[in-house]
mmCIF file as gemmi writes it, N, C-alpha and C atoms, coordinates in Angstrom:
data_model
loop_
_atom_site.group_PDB
_atom_site.id
_atom_site.type_symbol
_atom_site.label_atom_id
_atom_site.label_alt_id
_atom_site.label_comp_id
_atom_site.label_asym_id
_atom_site.label_entity_id
_atom_site.label_seq_id
_atom_site.pdbx_PDB_ins_code
_atom_site.Cartn_x
_atom_site.Cartn_y
_atom_site.Cartn_z
_atom_site.occupancy
_atom_site.B_iso_or_equiv
_atom_site.pdbx_formal_charge
_atom_site.auth_seq_id
_atom_site.auth_asym_id
_atom_site.pdbx_PDB_model_num
ATOM 1 N N . MET Axp A 1 ? 7.605 -4.506 -23.272 1 0 ? 1 A 1
ATOM 2 C CA . MET Axp A 1 ? 6.363 -5.109 -22.723 1 0 ? 1 A 1
ATOM 3 C C . MET Axp A 1 ? 6.67 -6.916 -22.662 1 0 ? 1 A 1
ATOM 4 N N . ASN Axp A 2 ? 7.364 -6.993 -24.147 1 0 ? 2 A 1
ATOM 5 C CA . ASN Axp A 2 ? 7.17 -8.375 -24.153 1 0 ? 2 A 1
ATOM 6 C C . ASN Axp A 2 ? 8.251 -9.316 -23.911 1 0 ? 2 A 1
ATOM 7 N N . LYS Axp A 3 ? 9.241 -8.527 -22.832 1 0 ? 3 A 1
ATOM 8 C CA . LYS Axp A 3 ? 10.108 -9.276 -22.015 1 0 ? 3 A 1
ATOM 9 C C . LYS Axp A 3 ? 9.986 -9.372 -20.937 1 0 ? 3 A 1
ATOM 10 N N . ALA Axp A 4 ? 10.033 -10.96 -20.446 1 0 ? 4 A 1
ATOM 11 C CA . ALA Axp A 4 ? 9.435 -11.729 -19.36 1 0 ? 4 A 1
ATOM 12 C C . ALA Axp A 4 ? 9.628 -10.547 -17.601 1 0 ? 4 A 1
ATOM 13 N N . GLN Axp A 5 ? 10.985 -10.139 -17.62 1 0 ? 5 A 1
ATOM 14 C CA . GLN Axp A 5 ? 10.678 -9.324 -16.937 1 0 ? 5 A 1
ATOM 15 C C . GLN Axp A 5 ? 9.915 -8.222 -16.483 1 0 ? 5 A 1
ATOM 16 N N . THR Axp A 6 ? 9.675 -7.755 -17.23 1 0 ? 6 A 1
ATOM 17 C CA . THR Axp A 6 ? 9.038 -6.518 -17.56 1 0 ? 6 A 1
ATOM 18 C C . THR Axp A 6 ? 7.262 -7.211 -17.252 1 0 ? 6 A 1
ATOM 19 N N . ARG Axp A 7 ? 7.156 -7.996 -17.848 1 0 ? 7 A 1
ATOM 20 C CA . ARG Axp A 7 ? 5.357 -8.99 -17.657 1 0 ? 7 A 1
ATOM 21 C C . ARG Axp A 7 ? 5.553 -9.677 -16.265 1 0 ? 7 A 1
ATOM 22 N N . GLY Axp A 8 ? 6.645 -9.667 -15.15 1 0 ? 8 A 1
ATOM 23 C CA . GLY Axp A 8 ? 6.486 -10.343 -14.365 1 0 ? 8 A 1
ATOM 24 C C . GLY Axp A 8 ? 6.987 -8.944 -13.078 1 0 ? 8 A 1
ATOM 25 N N . CYS Axp A 9 ? 6.876 -7.828 -13.451 1 0 ? 9 A 1
ATOM 26 C CA . CYS Axp A 9 ? 7.313 -6.88 -12.201 1 0 ? 9 A 1
ATOM 27 C C . CYS Axp A 9 ? 5.735 -6.348 -12.612 1 0 ? 9 A 1
ATOM 28 N N . ALA Axp A 10 ? 4.632 -6.152 -13.867 1 0 ? 10 A 1
ATOM 29 C CA . ALA Axp A 10 ? 3.868 -5.527 -13.798 1 0 ? 10 A 1
ATOM 30 C C . ALA Axp A 10 ? 2.628 -6.483 -12.991 1 0 ? 10 A 1
ATOM 31 N N . ILE Axp A 11 ? 2.613 -7.882 -13.229 1 0 ? 11 A 1
ATOM 32 C CA . ILE Axp A 11 ? 1.867 -8.553 -12.451 1 0 ? 11 A 1
ATOM 33 C C . ILE Axp A 11 ? 1.78 -8.943 -11.458 1 0 ? 11 A 1
ATOM 34 N N . SER Axp A 12 ? 3.504 -8.843 -10.465 1 0 ? 12 A 1
ATOM 35 C CA . SER Axp A 12 ? 3.599 -8.313 -9.137 1 0 ? 12 A 1
ATOM 36 C C . SER Axp A 12 ? 3.17 -7.358 -8.229 1 0 ? 12 A 1
ATOM 37 N N . SER Axp A 13 ? 2.703 -6.389 -8.9 1 0 ? 13 A 1
ATOM 38 C CA . SER Axp A 13 ? 2.749 -5.687 -8.77 1 0 ? 13 A 1
ATOM 39 C C . SER Axp A 13 ? 0.857 -5.288 -8.564 1 0 ? 13 A 1
ATOM 40 N N . ASN Axp A 14 ? 0.324 -6.048 -9.039 1 0 ? 14 A 1
ATOM 41 C CA . ASN Axp A 14 ? -1.296 -5.98 -8.971 1 0 ? 14 A 1
ATOM 42 C C . ASN Axp A 14 ? -1.816 -7.349 -7.489 1 0 ? 14 A 1
ATOM 43 N N . LEU Axp A 15 ? -2.377 -5.999 -6.716 1 0 ? 15 A 1
ATOM 44 C CA . LEU Axp A 15 ? -2.817 -6.062 -5.626 1 0 ? 15 A 1
ATOM 45 C C . LEU Axp A 15 ? -3.382 -7.707 -5.168 1 0 ? 15 A 1
ATOM 46 N N . GLU Axp A 16 ? -4.286 -7.616 -6.687 1 0 ? 16 A 1
ATOM 47 C CA . GLU Axp A 16 ? -5.482 -8.955 -5.931 1 0 ? 16 A 1
ATOM 48 C C . GLU Axp A 16 ? -4.721 -10.088 -6.911 1 0 ? 16 A 1
ATOM 49 N N . ILE Axp A 17 ? -3.7 -10.189 -6.864 1 0 ? 17 A 1
ATOM 50 C CA . ILE Axp A 17 ? -3.292 -11.801 -7.004 1 0 ? 17 A 1
ATOM 51 C C . ILE Axp A 17 ? -2.026 -11.851 -5.78 1 0 ? 17 A 1
ATOM 52 N N . GLN Axp A 18 ? -1.548 -10.694 -4.886 1 0 ? 18 A 1
ATOM 53 C CA . GLN Axp A 18 ? -0.378 -10.529 -4.347 1 0 ? 18 A 1
ATOM 54 C C . GLN Axp A 18 ? -0.747 -11.495 -2.708 1 0 ? 18 A 1
ATOM 55 N N . PRO Axp A 19 ? -0.411 -12.373 -3.396 1 0 ? 19 A 1
ATOM 56 C CA . PRO Axp A 19 ? -0.527 -13.38 -1.521 1 0 ? 19 A 1
ATOM 57 C C . PRO Axp A 19 ? -0.639 -12.273 -0.497 1 0 ? 19 A 1
ATOM 58 N N . GLY Axp A 20 ? -1.845 -11.873 0.335 1 0 ? 20 A 1
ATOM 59 C CA . GLY Axp A 20 ? -1.733 -11.496 1.274 1 0 ? 20 A 1
ATOM 60 C C . GLY Axp A 20 ? -2.509 -10.056 1.593 1 0 ? 20 A 1
ATOM 61 N N . CYS Axp A 21 ? -2.598 -9.412 0.331 1 0 ? 21 A 1
ATOM 62 C CA . CYS Axp A 21 ? -3 -8.343 -0.471 1 0 ? 21 A 1
ATOM 63 C C . CYS Axp A 21 ? -4.563 -8.223 -0.757 1 0 ? 21 A 1
ATOM 64 N N . PHE Axp A 22 ? -4.774 -9.644 -1.655 1 0 ? 22 A 1
ATOM 65 C CA . PHE Axp A 22 ? -5.979 -9.588 -2.377 1 0 ? 22 A 1
ATOM 66 C C . PHE Axp A 22 ? -6.869 -9.022 -1.185 1 0 ? 22 A 1
ATOM 67 N N . ARG Axp A 23 ? -7.085 -10.036 0.241 1 0 ? 23 A 1
ATOM 68 C CA . ARG Axp A 23 ? -8.143 -9.712 1.506 1 0 ? 23 A 1
ATOM 69 C C . ARG Axp A 23 ? -7.834 -8.495 2.122 1 0 ? 23 A 1
ATOM 70 N N . CYS Axp A 24 ? -6.284 -8.064 2.132 1 0 ? 24 A 1
ATOM 71 C CA . CYS Axp A 24 ? -6.573 -6.735 2.77 1 0 ? 24 A 1
ATOM 72 C C . CYS Axp A 24 ? -7.372 -5.41 3.215 1 0 ? 24 A 1
ATOM 73 N N . ALA Axp A 25 ? -7.604 -4.949 4.145 1 0 ? 25 A 1
ATOM 74 C CA . ALA Axp A 25 ? -9.178 -3.742 4.158 1 0 ? 25 A 1
ATOM 75 C C . ALA Axp A 25 ? -8.253 -2.987 3.774 1 0 ? 25 A 1
ATOM 76 N N . TYR Axp A 26 ? -6.708 -2.32 3.896 1 0 ? 26 A 1
ATOM 77 C CA . TYR Axp A 26 ? -6.219 -1.161 3.452 1 0 ? 26 A 1
ATOM 78 C C . TYR Axp A 26 ? -6.174 -1.607 1.938 1 0 ? 26 A 1
ATOM 79 N N . LYS Axp A 27 ? -6.05 -2.195 0.741 1 0 ? 27 A 1
ATOM 80 C CA . LYS Axp A 27 ? -5.757 -2.689 -0.334 1 0 ? 27 A 1
ATOM 81 C C . LYS Axp A 27 ? -6.454 -1.657 -1.252 1 0 ? 27 A 1
ATOM 82 N N . PRO Axp A 28 ? -8.102 -1.072 -1.299 1 0 ? 28 A 1
ATOM 83 C CA . PRO Axp A 28 ? -7.414 0.636 -1.731 1 0 ? 28 A 1
ATOM 84 C C . PRO Axp A 28 ? -6.712 1.589 -1.512 1 0 ? 28 A 1
ATOM 85 N N . TYR Axp A 29 ? -6.017 1.801 -0.879 1 0 ? 29 A 1
ATOM 86 C CA . TYR Axp A 29 ? -5.452 2.917 -0.189 1 0 ? 29 A 1
ATOM 87 C C . TYR Axp A 29 ? -3.536 2.445 -0.394 1 0 ? 29 A 1
ATOM 88 N N . CYS Axp A 30 ? -3.601 1.277 -0.727 1 0 ? 30 A 1
ATOM 89 C CA . CYS Axp A 30 ? -1.872 0.715 -0.703 1 0 ? 30 A 1
ATOM 90 C C . CYS Axp A 30 ? -1.453 0.656 -2.346 1 0 ? 30 A 1
ATOM 91 N N . GLY Axp A 31 ? -0.274 -0.074 -2.325 1 0 ? 31 A 1
ATOM 92 C CA . GLY Axp A 31 ? 0.291 -0.419 -3.204 1 0 ? 31 A 1
ATOM 93 C C . GLY Axp A 31 ? 1.381 -1.812 -3.035 1 0 ? 31 A 1
ATOM 94 N N . VAL Axp A 32 ? 2.208 -2.198 -4.223 1 0 ? 32 A 1
ATOM 95 C CA . VAL Axp A 32 ? 3.124 -2.941 -3.741 1 0 ? 32 A 1
ATOM 96 C C . VAL Axp A 32 ? 3.863 -2.239 -4.432 1 0 ? 32 A 1
ATOM 97 N N . CYS Axp A 33 ? 5.448 -2.677 -4.2 1 0 ? 33 A 1
ATOM 98 C CA . CYS Axp A 33 ? 6.186 -2.547 -4.991 1 0 ? 33 A 1
ATOM 99 C C . CYS Axp A 33 ? 7.201 -3.726 -5.241 1 0 ? 33 A 1
ATOM 100 N N . PRO Axp A 34 ? 7.344 -4.203 -6.437 1 0 ? 34 A 1
ATOM 101 C CA . PRO Axp A 34 ? 8.084 -5.774 -6.384 1 0 ? 34 A 1
ATOM 102 C C . PRO Axp A 34 ? 9.412 -5.611 -6.015 1 0 ? 34 A 1
ATOM 103 N N . VAL Axp A 35 ? 9.675 -4.237 -6.47 1 0 ? 35 A 1
ATOM 104 C CA . VAL Axp A 35 ? 11.151 -3.667 -6.63 1 0 ? 35 A 1
ATOM 105 C C . VAL Axp A 35 ? 11.652 -3.916 -5.009 1 0 ? 35 A 1
ATOM 106 N N . VAL Axp A 36 ? 10.883 -3.404 -4.482 1 0 ? 36 A 1
ATOM 107 C CA . VAL Axp A 36 ? 11.113 -3.793 -2.538 1 0 ? 36 A 1
ATOM 108 C C . VAL Axp A 36 ? 11.528 -4.775 -2.326 1 0 ? 36 A 1
ATOM 109 N N . ASN Axp A 37 ? 10.683 -5.624 -2.888 1 0 ? 37 A 1
ATOM 110 C CA . ASN Axp A 37 ? 10.05 -6.852 -2.046 1 0 ? 37 A 1
ATOM 111 C C . ASN Axp A 37 ? 11.125 -7.657 -3.106 1 0 ? 37 A 1
ATOM 112 N N . TYR Axp A 38 ? 11.252 -7.989 -4.021 1 0 ? 38 A 1
ATOM 113 C CA . TYR Axp A 38 ? 12.908 -8.401 -4.609 1 0 ? 38 A 1
ATOM 114 C C . TYR Axp A 38 ? 14.146 -7.889 -3.796 1 0 ? 38 A 1
ATOM 115 N N . GLU Axp A 39 ? 14.208 -6.764 -2.927 1 0 ? 39 A 1
ATOM 116 C CA . GLU Axp A 39 ? 15.716 -5.904 -2.805 1 0 ? 39 A 1
ATOM 117 C C . GLU Axp A 39 ? 15.515 -7.064 -0.972 1 0 ? 39 A 1
ATOM 118 N N . SER Axp A 40 ? 14.577 -6.774 -0.601 1 0 ? 40 A 1
ATOM 119 C CA . SER Axp A 40 ? 14.252 -7.399 0.975 1 0 ? 40 A 1
ATOM 120 C C . SER Axp A 40 ? 14.224 -8.367 1.192 1 0 ? 40 A 1
ATOM 121 N N . GLN Axp A 41 ? 13.43 -9.573 0.149 1 0 ? 41 A 1
ATOM 122 C CA . GLN Axp A 41 ? 13.037 -10.869 0.602 1 0 ? 41 A 1
ATOM 123 C C . GLN Axp A 41 ? 13.276 -11.704 -0.828 1 0 ? 41 A 1
ATOM 124 N N . GLY Axp A 42 ? 14.249 -11.008 -1.679 1 0 ? 42 A 1
ATOM 125 C CA . GLY Axp A 42 ? 14.779 -12.002 -2.964 1 0 ? 42 A 1
ATOM 126 C C . GLY Axp A 42 ? 13.782 -12.694 -4.08 1 0 ? 42 A 1
ATOM 127 N N . SER Axp A 43 ? 12.2 -11.957 -3.938 1 0 ? 43 A 1
ATOM 128 C CA . SER Axp A 43 ? 11.172 -12.684 -4.768 1 0 ? 43 A 1
ATOM 129 C C . SER Axp A 43 ? 10.421 -11.179 -5.223 1 0 ? 43 A 1
ATOM 130 N N . LEU Axp A 44 ? 10.055 -11.006 -6.612 1 0 ? 44 A 1
ATOM 131 C CA . LEU Axp A 44 ? 9.325 -9.954 -6.608 1 0 ? 44 A 1
ATOM 132 C C . LEU Axp A 44 ? 7.376 -9.958 -5.664 1 0 ? 44 A 1
ATOM 133 N N . TRP Axp A 45 ? 7.237 -11.233 -5.451 1 0 ? 45 A 1
ATOM 134 C CA . TRP Axp A 45 ? 5.989 -11.308 -4.634 1 0 ? 45 A 1
ATOM 135 C C . TRP Axp A 45 ? 6.047 -11.023 -3.555 1 0 ? 45 A 1
ATOM 136 N N . GLY Axp A 46 ? 7.473 -11.461 -2.765 1 0 ? 46 A 1
ATOM 137 C CA . GLY Axp A 46 ? 7.233 -10.836 -1.137 1 0 ? 46 A 1
ATOM 138 C C . GLY Axp A 46 ? 6.678 -12.094 -0.157 1 0 ? 46 A 1
ATOM 139 N N . ASN Axp A 47 ? 7.057 -11.895 1.175 1 0 ? 47 A 1
ATOM 140 C CA . ASN Axp A 47 ? 5.803 -11.963 1.87 1 0 ? 47 A 1
ATOM 141 C C . ASN Axp A 47 ? 5.199 -11.07 2.797 1 0 ? 47 A 1
ATOM 142 N N . MET Axp A 48 ? 4.08 -10.456 2.19 1 0 ? 48 A 1
ATOM 143 C CA . MET Axp A 48 ? 3.93 -9.218 2.874 1 0 ? 48 A 1
ATOM 144 C C . MET Axp A 48 ? 3.389 -9.066 4.447 1 0 ? 48 A 1
ATOM 145 N N . PRO Axp A 49 ? 2.913 -10.426 4.979 1 0 ? 49 A 1
ATOM 146 C CA . PRO Axp A 49 ? 3.316 -10.329 5.896 1 0 ? 49 A 1
ATOM 147 C C . PRO Axp A 49 ? 4.107 -10.191 7.203 1 0 ? 49 A 1
ATOM 148 N N . ALA Axp A 50 ? 5.468 -10.737 6.545 1 0 ? 50 A 1
ATOM 149 C CA . ALA Axp A 50 ? 6.526 -10.505 6.645 1 0 ? 50 A 1
ATOM 150 C C . ALA Axp A 50 ? 7.615 -9.025 6.508 1 0 ? 50 A 1
ATOM 151 N N . ASN Axp A 51 ? 6.846 -8.159 5.411 1 0 ? 51 A 1
ATOM 152 C CA . ASN Axp A 51 ? 7.237 -7.261 4.877 1 0 ? 51 A 1
ATOM 153 C C . ASN Axp A 51 ? 7.489 -6.251 5.23 1 0 ? 51 A 1
ATOM 154 N N . ASP Axp A 52 ? 8.855 -5.356 6.14 1 0 ? 52 A 1
ATOM 155 C CA . ASP Axp A 52 ? 8.921 -4.327 6.562 1 0 ? 52 A 1
ATOM 156 C C . ASP Axp A 52 ? 7.833 -2.792 5.997 1 0 ? 52 A 1
ATOM 157 N N . ARG Axp A 53 ? 8.114 -2.782 5.247 1 0 ? 53 A 1
ATOM 158 C CA . ARG Axp A 53 ? 7.127 -1.555 4.49 1 0 ? 53 A 1
ATOM 159 C C . ARG Axp A 53 ? 5.701 -1.972 4.523 1 0 ? 53 A 1
ATOM 160 N N . CYS Axp A 54 ? 5.224 -3.131 4.405 1 0 ? 54 A 1
ATOM 161 C CA . CYS Axp A 54 ? 3.726 -3.719 4.947 1 0 ? 54 A 1
ATOM 162 C C . CYS Axp A 54 ? 3.449 -3.349 5.749 1 0 ? 54 A 1
ATOM 163 N N . LYS Axp A 55 ? 4.334 -3.516 6.814 1 0 ? 55 A 1
ATOM 164 C CA . LYS Axp A 55 ? 3.788 -3.244 8.164 1 0 ? 55 A 1
ATOM 165 C C . LYS Axp A 55 ? 3.726 -1.688 8.549 1 0 ? 55 A 1
ATOM 166 N N . ILE Axp A 56 ? 4.86 -1.056 7.881 1 0 ? 56 A 1
ATOM 167 C CA . ILE Axp A 56 ? 4.945 0.362 8.344 1 0 ? 56 A 1
ATOM 168 C C . ILE Axp A 56 ? 3.244 0.925 7.566 1 0 ? 56 A 1
ATOM 169 N N . PHE Axp A 57 ? 3.496 0.718 6.007 1 0 ? 57 A 1
ATOM 170 C CA . PHE Axp A 57 ? 2.23 1.148 5.846 1 0 ? 57 A 1
ATOM 171 C C . PHE Axp A 57 ? 0.944 1.271 6.873 1 0 ? 57 A 1
ATOM 172 N N . MET Axp A 58 ? 0.793 -0.518 7.42 1 0 ? 58 A 1
ATOM 173 C CA . MET Axp A 58 ? -0.59 -1.125 7.543 1 0 ? 58 A 1
ATOM 174 C C . MET Axp A 58 ? -0.432 0.047 8.849 1 0 ? 58 A 1
ATOM 175 N N . GLY Axp A 59 ? 0.66 0.145 9.78 1 0 ? 59 A 1
ATOM 176 C CA . GLY Axp A 59 ? 0.904 1.077 11.107 1 0 ? 59 A 1
ATOM 177 C C . GLY Axp A 59 ? 0.095 2.204 10.773 1 0 ? 59 A 1
ATOM 178 N N . ILE Axp A 60 ? 0.634 2.742 9.582 1 0 ? 60 A 1
ATOM 179 C CA . ILE Axp A 60 ? 0.324 4.388 9.244 1 0 ? 60 A 1
ATOM 180 C C . ILE Axp A 60 ? -1.014 4.413 9.126 1 0 ? 60 A 1
ATOM 181 N N . PHE Axp A 61 ? -1.979 3.462 8.54 1 0 ? 61 A 1
ATOM 182 C CA . PHE Axp A 61 ? -3.63 3.213 8.107 1 0 ? 61 A 1
ATOM 183 C C . PHE Axp A 61 ? -4.246 3.291 8.988 1 0 ? 61 A 1
ATOM 184 N N . ASP Axp A 62 ? -3.752 1.986 10.374 1 0 ? 62 A 1
ATOM 185 C CA . ASP Axp A 62 ? -4.775 1.848 11.69 1 0 ? 62 A 1
ATOM 186 C C . ASP Axp A 62 ? -4.554 3.372 12.032 1 0 ? 62 A 1
ATOM 187 N N . LEU Axp A 63 ? -3.061 3.849 12.077 1 0 ? 63 A 1
ATOM 188 C CA . LEU Axp A 63 ? -2.956 5.245 13.078 1 0 ? 63 A 1
ATOM 189 C C . LEU Axp A 63 ? -4.554 6.454 12.385 1 0 ? 63 A 1
ATOM 190 N N . LEU Axp A 64 ? -3.814 6.413 11.242 1 0 ? 64 A 1
ATOM 191 C CA . LEU Axp A 64 ? -5.07 7.193 10.25 1 0 ? 64 A 1
ATOM 192 C C . LEU Axp A 64 ? -6.722 6.998 10.656 1 0 ? 64 A 1
ATOM 193 N N . PHE Axp A 65 ? -6.735 5.471 10.752 1 0 ? 65 A 1
ATOM 194 C CA . PHE Axp A 65 ? -7.999 5.775 10.774 1 0 ? 65 A 1
ATOM 195 C C . PHE Axp A 65 ? -8.379 5.336 11.605 1 0 ? 65 A 1
ATOM 196 N N . ASP Axp A 66 ? -7.967 5.341 12.71 1 0 ? 66 A 1
ATOM 197 C CA . ASP Axp A 66 ? -7.997 5.06 14.472 1 0 ? 66 A 1
ATOM 198 C C . ASP Axp A 66 ? -8.417 6.683 14.676 1 0 ? 66 A 1
ATOM 199 N N . SER Axp A 67 ? -7.26 7.722 13.84 1 0 ? 67 A 1
ATOM 200 C CA . SER Axp A 67 ? -7.842 9.103 14.472 1 0 ? 67 A 1
ATOM 201 C C . SER Axp A 67 ? -9.325 9.741 13.627 1 0 ? 67 A 1
ATOM 202 N N . ILE Axp A 68 ? -9.639 9.705 12.454 1 0 ? 68 A 1
ATOM 203 C CA . ILE Axp A 68 ? -10.372 10.25 12.227 1 0 ? 68 A 1
ATOM 204 C C . ILE Axp A 68 ? -11.973 9.984 12.389 1 0 ? 68 A 1
ATOM 205 N N . LYS Axp A 69 ? -11.702 8.797 14.119 1 0 ? 69 A 1
ATOM 206 C CA . LYS Axp A 69 ? -12.844 8.494 14.314 1 0 ? 69 A 1
ATOM 207 C C . LYS Axp A 69 ? -13.319 9.993 15.061 1 0 ? 69 A 1
ATOM 208 N N . THR Axp A 70 ? -12.462 10.638 15.558 1 0 ? 70 A 1
ATOM 209 C CA . THR Axp A 70 ? -12.67 11.687 15.748 1 0 ? 70 A 1
ATOM 210 C C . THR Axp A 70 ? -13.127 12.877 15.269 1 0 ? 70 A 1
ATOM 211 N N . PRO Axp A 71 ? -14.491 13.441 15.325 1 0 ? 71 A 1
ATOM 212 C CA . PRO Axp A 71 ? -15.069 14.202 14.372 1 0 ? 71 A 1
ATOM 213 C C . PRO Axp A 71 ? -13.705 16.013 14.013 1 0 ? 71 A 1
ATOM 214 N N . LYS Axp A 72 ? -13.462 16.079 15.078 1 0 ? 72 A 1
ATOM 215 C CA . LYS Axp A 72 ? -12.162 16.982 14.771 1 0 ? 72 A 1
ATOM 216 C C . LYS Axp A 72 ? -11.124 16.679 13.661 1 0 ? 72 A 1
ATOM 217 N N . ASN Axp A 73 ? -10.301 15.252 14.456 1 0 ? 73 A 1
ATOM 218 C CA . ASN Axp A 73 ? -9.602 15.377 13.679 1 0 ? 73 A 1
ATOM 219 C C . ASN Axp A 73 ? -9.516 14.646 11.748 1 0 ? 73 A 1
ATOM 220 N N . GLU Axp A 74 ? -11.535 14.444 11.953 1 0 ? 74 A 1
ATOM 221 C CA . GLU Axp A 74 ? -11.502 14.096 10.531 1 0 ? 74 A 1
ATOM 222 C C . GLU Axp A 74 ? -11.619 15.145 9.593 1 0 ? 74 A 1
ATOM 223 N N . LYS Axp A 75 ? -11.703 16.72 10.566 1 0 ? 75 A 1
ATOM 224 C CA . LYS Axp A 75 ? -12.246 17.495 10.055 1 0 ? 75 A 1
ATOM 225 C C . LYS Axp A 75 ? -10.732 17.96 9.652 1 0 ? 75 A 1
ATOM 226 N N . ILE Axp A 76 ? -9.782 18.229 9.93 1 0 ? 76 A 1
ATOM 227 C CA . ILE Axp A 76 ? -8.542 18.898 9.849 1 0 ? 76 A 1
ATOM 228 C C . ILE Axp A 76 ? -7.94 18.269 8.755 1 0 ? 76 A 1
ATOM 229 N N . LEU Axp A 77 ? -8.234 16.563 8.796 1 0 ? 77 A 1
ATOM 230 C CA . LEU Axp A 77 ? -7.991 15.778 7.326 1 0 ? 77 A 1
ATOM 231 C C . LEU Axp A 77 ? -8.105 16.135 6.522 1 0 ? 77 A 1
ATOM 232 N N . ARG Axp A 78 ? -9.383 16.346 5.824 1 0 ? 78 A 1
ATOM 233 C CA . ARG Axp A 78 ? -10.585 17.353 4.604 1 0 ? 78 A 1
ATOM 234 C C . ARG Axp A 78 ? -9.976 18.43 4.514 1 0 ? 78 A 1
ATOM 235 N N . GLU Axp A 79 ? -9.63 19.066 4.894 1 0 ? 79 A 1
ATOM 236 C CA . GLU Axp A 79 ? -8.947 19.942 4.901 1 0 ? 79 A 1
ATOM 237 C C . GLU Axp A 79 ? -7.623 19.665 4.498 1 0 ? 79 A 1
ATOM 238 N N . TRP Axp A 80 ? -6.869 19.473 5.138 1 0 ? 80 A 1
ATOM 239 C CA . TRP Axp A 80 ? -5.592 19.168 3.792 1 0 ? 80 A 1
ATOM 240 C C . TRP Axp A 80 ? -6.254 18.741 3.143 1 0 ? 80 A 1
ATOM 241 N N . ALA Axp A 81 ? -6.529 17.52 2.309 1 0 ? 81 A 1
ATOM 242 C CA . ALA Axp A 81 ? -6.933 17.136 1.563 1 0 ? 81 A 1
ATOM 243 C C . ALA Axp A 81 ? -7.912 17.825 0.757 1 0 ? 81 A 1
ATOM 244 N N . ASP Axp A 82 ? -8.713 18.676 0.751 1 0 ? 82 A 1
ATOM 245 C CA . ASP Axp A 82 ? -9.135 19.725 0.344 1 0 ? 82 A 1
ATOM 246 C C . ASP Axp A 82 ? -8.054 20.945 -0.363 1 0 ? 82 A 1
ATOM 247 N N . ALA Axp A 83 ? -7.43 21.582 0.17 1 0 ? 83 A 1
ATOM 248 C CA . ALA Axp A 83 ? -5.986 22.072 0.149 1 0 ? 83 A 1
ATOM 249 C C . ALA Axp A 83 ? -5.378 21.76 -1.096 1 0 ? 83 A 1
ATOM 250 N N . GLU Axp A 84 ? -4.493 20.043 -0.727 1 0 ? 84 A 1
ATOM 251 C CA . GLU Axp A 84 ? -4.471 19.474 -1.722 1 0 ? 84 A 1
ATOM 252 C C . GLU Axp A 84 ? -4.766 19.881 -3.39 1 0 ? 84 A 1
ATOM 253 N N . LYS Axp A 85 ? -6.204 20.062 -3.223 1 0 ? 85 A 1
ATOM 254 C CA . LYS Axp A 85 ? -6.94 19.617 -4.693 1 0 ? 85 A 1
ATOM 255 C C . LYS Axp A 85 ? -7.07 21.15 -5.169 1 0 ? 85 A 1
ATOM 256 N N . LYS Axp A 86 ? -6.766 22.452 -4.221 1 0 ? 86 A 1
ATOM 257 C CA . LYS Axp A 86 ? -6.855 23.473 -4.64 1 0 ? 86 A 1
ATOM 258 C C . LYS Axp A 86 ? -5.458 24.196 -5.447 1 0 ? 86 A 1
ATOM 259 N N . ASP Axp A 87 ? -4.259 23.189 -5.363 1 0 ? 87 A 1
ATOM 260 C CA . ASP Axp A 87 ? -2.801 23.496 -5.772 1 0 ? 87 A 1
ATOM 261 C C . ASP Axp A 87 ? -2.261 22.976 -6.965 1 0 ? 87 A 1
C-alpha cells in the first residue's frame, strides 16, 4: 500500500474525485476502472465523457431507469433482484 502506483490506483478509483463522475446521477450505481482508463486513454483518471465504458454504462442506466417507469417492468426487475438474493 505504500507504493505510489498502488496509491494512485486506489485514489483514481474513487468516484468522488474522478473528473466527470462526482456529479453524475448514476454514481451510486457505477464504478470506475483505472486500468481501463489507462489502457484506453493513457491515464488512470481518464476522460469520462469520452470514455467508451462510461458511454455504454450510461446508456444501459438510461434504458434501465426509463424501463422501470412502467410498473410491469419494475415488477419484473424486482423479481429478478429478489431471486438473486435467494441464491
